[in-house]
C-alpha positions in Angstrom: 10.9 19.0 8.0 7.9 18.9 10.4 5.7 15.8 11.1 2.5 15.5 9.1 -0.7 16.7 10.8 -1.7 14.3 13.5 1.7 12.8 13.8 3.3 15.5 15.9 5.0 13.9 19.0 4.7 10.4 17.5 7.4 10.5 14.8 11.1 11.2 15.7 12.7 14.3 14.2 13.6 13.6 10.6 11.4 10.4 10.4 9.3 10.2 7.3 6.2 8.2 6.5 6.8 6.1 3.4 3.6 4.0 3.2 0.2 3.8 4.7 -2.6 1.3 4.2 -5.4 -0.8 5.6 -5.9 -4.5 5.8 -8.6 -6.4 3.8 -11.5 -7.0 6.1 -12.9 -10.0 4.4 -14.0 -13.1 6.4 -11.3 -15.8 6.1 -11.5 -19.1 8.0 -8.1 -20.4 8.9 -7.6 -24.0 10.3 -7.6 -22.7 13.9 -10.9 -20.9 13.3 -12.5 -23.9 11.7 -11.6 -26.0 14.7 -13.1 -23.4 17.0 -16.3 -23.3 14.9 -16.5 -27.1 15.1 -16.1 -26.9 18.9 -18.8 -24.2 19.1 -21.2 -26.2 16.9 -20.6 -29.3 19.2 -21.2 -27.1 22.3 -24.4 -25.5 20.9 -25.6 -28.8 19.4 -25.2 -30.7 22.7 -27.0 -27.9 24.5 -29.9 -28.0 21.9 -30.1 -31.8 22.3 -30.2 -31.4 26.1 -32.9 -28.7 25.9 -35.1 -30.9 23.6 -34.8 -33.8 26.0 -35.5 -31.7 29.0 -38.5 -30.0 27.3 -40.0 -33.5 26.6 -40.1 -34.1 30.3 -42.2 -31.0 30.8 -41.7 -27.9 32.9 -39.3 -25.0 32.3 -36.1 -26.8 33.3 -35.1 -26.8 29.6 -34.4 -23.1 29.7 -31.2 -23.6 31.7 -29.8 -25.0 28.4 -30.2 -21.6 26.8 -27.1 -20.4 28.5 -24.9 -23.2 27.1 -26.6 -22.9 23.7 -25.8 -19.1 23.6 -22.2 -19.7 24.6 -21.8 -22.1 21.7 -23.2 -19.6 19.3 -20.9 -16.8 20.7 -17.9 -19.1 20.2 -18.9 -19.6 16.6 -19.6 -15.9 16.1 -16.2 -14.8 17.6 -14.3 -17.4 15.5 -15.8 -16.1 12.3 -16.1 -12.4 12.8 -13.6 -11.2 15.4 -10.5 -11.2 13.0 -12.3 -9.3 10.2 -13.7 -6.8 12.6 -10.3 -6.1 14.2 -8.8 -5.7 10.7 -11.6 -3.3 9.6 -10.7 -1.1 12.5 -6.9 -1.1 11.9 -4.6 1.2 10.0 -1.0 0.6 9.1 1.9 3.0 8.7 5.5 2.4 7.7 8.1 5.0 8.3 11.8 5.0 7.3 12.4 3.6 10.9 9.4 1.7 12.2 6.2 -0.1 11.5 3.1 1.3 13.2 -0.3 -0.4 13.8 -3.2 1.8 14.9 -6.5 0.3 16.0 -9.8 1.6 17.4 -11.8 -1.1 19.0 -14.8 -1.0 21.4 -13.8 -1.5 25.1 -10.1 -1.6 24.2 -10.2 1.9 22.7 -7.6 3.5 20.5 -4.2 1.9 20.5 -1.0 2.8 18.7 1.8 0.2 18.6 5.1 0.5 16.9 8.0 -1.8 16.2 11.4 -0.6 15.0 12.7 -2.0 11.7 16.4 -2.8 12.5 19.1 -5.0 11.0 18.0 -7.8 13.3 14.3 -7.6 12.5 13.1 -10.9 11.0 11.0 -10.1 8.0 8.8 -12.5 6.1 6.3 -12.2 3.3 3.3 -14.6 3.3 1.9 -14.5 -0.2 -1.8 -14.1 -0.7 -3.6 -12.5 -2.2 -3.8 -10.4 -0.2 -0.2 -10.6 1.2 0.9 -10.4 4.8 4.2 -8.9 5.9 5.4 -10.2 9.3 8.1 -8.0 11.0 8.0 -9.0 14.7 6.7 -11.4 17.3 5.0 -10.8 20.6 4.6 -13.2 23.5 1.1 -14.2 24.6 0.8 -15.7 28.0 -1.3 -18.9 28.3 -2.3 -21.0 31.2 0.4 -23.5 30.2 3.2 -21.0 29.6 3.4 -18.7 26.6 3.5 -18.7 22.9 4.8 -16.4 20.2 2.4 -14.6 18.0 3.5 -13.1 14.7 3.0 -9.3 14.3 2.7 -7.7 10.9 0.7 -5.9 8.3 -2.1 -8.5 7.6 -3.9 -9.0 4.3 -2.6 -5.9 2.4 -2.8 -5.6 -1.4 0.7 -4.3 -2.0 2.5 -6.7 0.4 5.4 -7.3 -2.0 6.2 -3.6 -2.3 5.9 -3.1 1.5 8.2 -6.0 2.1 10.7 -4.5 -0.4 10.5 -1.2 1.5 11.2 -2.9 4.8 14.2 -4.7 3.3 15.5 -1.3 2.1 15.0 0.1 5.7 17.1 -2.7 7.0 19.8 -2.0 4.4 19.8 1.7 5.4 19.9 0.8 9.1 23.0 -1.4 8.4 24.7 1.4 6.6 23.9 3.8 9.5 25.2 1.3 12.0 28.4 0.9 10.0 28.9 4.6 9.7 28.3 5.1 13.5 30.9 2.3 14.2 33.5 4.0 12.0 32.9 7.3 13.8 33.4 5.6 17.2 36.6 3.9 15.9 37.9 7.3 14.7 37.5 9.0 18.1 
C-alpha cells in the first residue's frame, strides 16, 4: 500500500496513519503563565511609575521608561498568547509506529518532528477536557543546566481514544519484538 498524498518519503513502507487531529487553541493560563504575567505586570507597572515621576520633573527623560514599559507588556503578551498561537498552528498524526507533530510558525518555519512509540515509551493521559497525551520528553538547556519538557498531543478532544491507540501500538510492538527474538533464537 502506498503512502497517502503528501506523506511520501515520510512514512516507512507499510506504515499506516491511524489518527489525525489538531489541538484546542483556547487561551489557558497555567500557574507558570500566571507567575510570568505577574512579573510582567510588576515590570511594566514599575516602568510606568518611573515614567510618571520622571515626567513630573519636566523634560523628555521620561521617554526612556517606554522601553521597559514595552518589555513588561511583551512579557505579559507572550505568557498569555504564545501557547495558544503555537497550538493553533500545529497538527498531530499518529501512525501504527510513531507520533508526529507538524507546526508552521513565523520565523521558525515548517517543522515536522516524530517520536517512535515503542515498548519503552512512557505514556500518560492528562485528563481535561480537553485531554493531553504525553508520549516523550525532550531536554531543554537552561543557564543552570537542563530540564525535561513533556512532549505530546496537547489539548485534544479524543485524548482517551488516542491514549488507547498508543497503548495498542505498544502491545503490537511487544509482540513484534517477541516474534523477532524467537526468530533469532531459531537461527
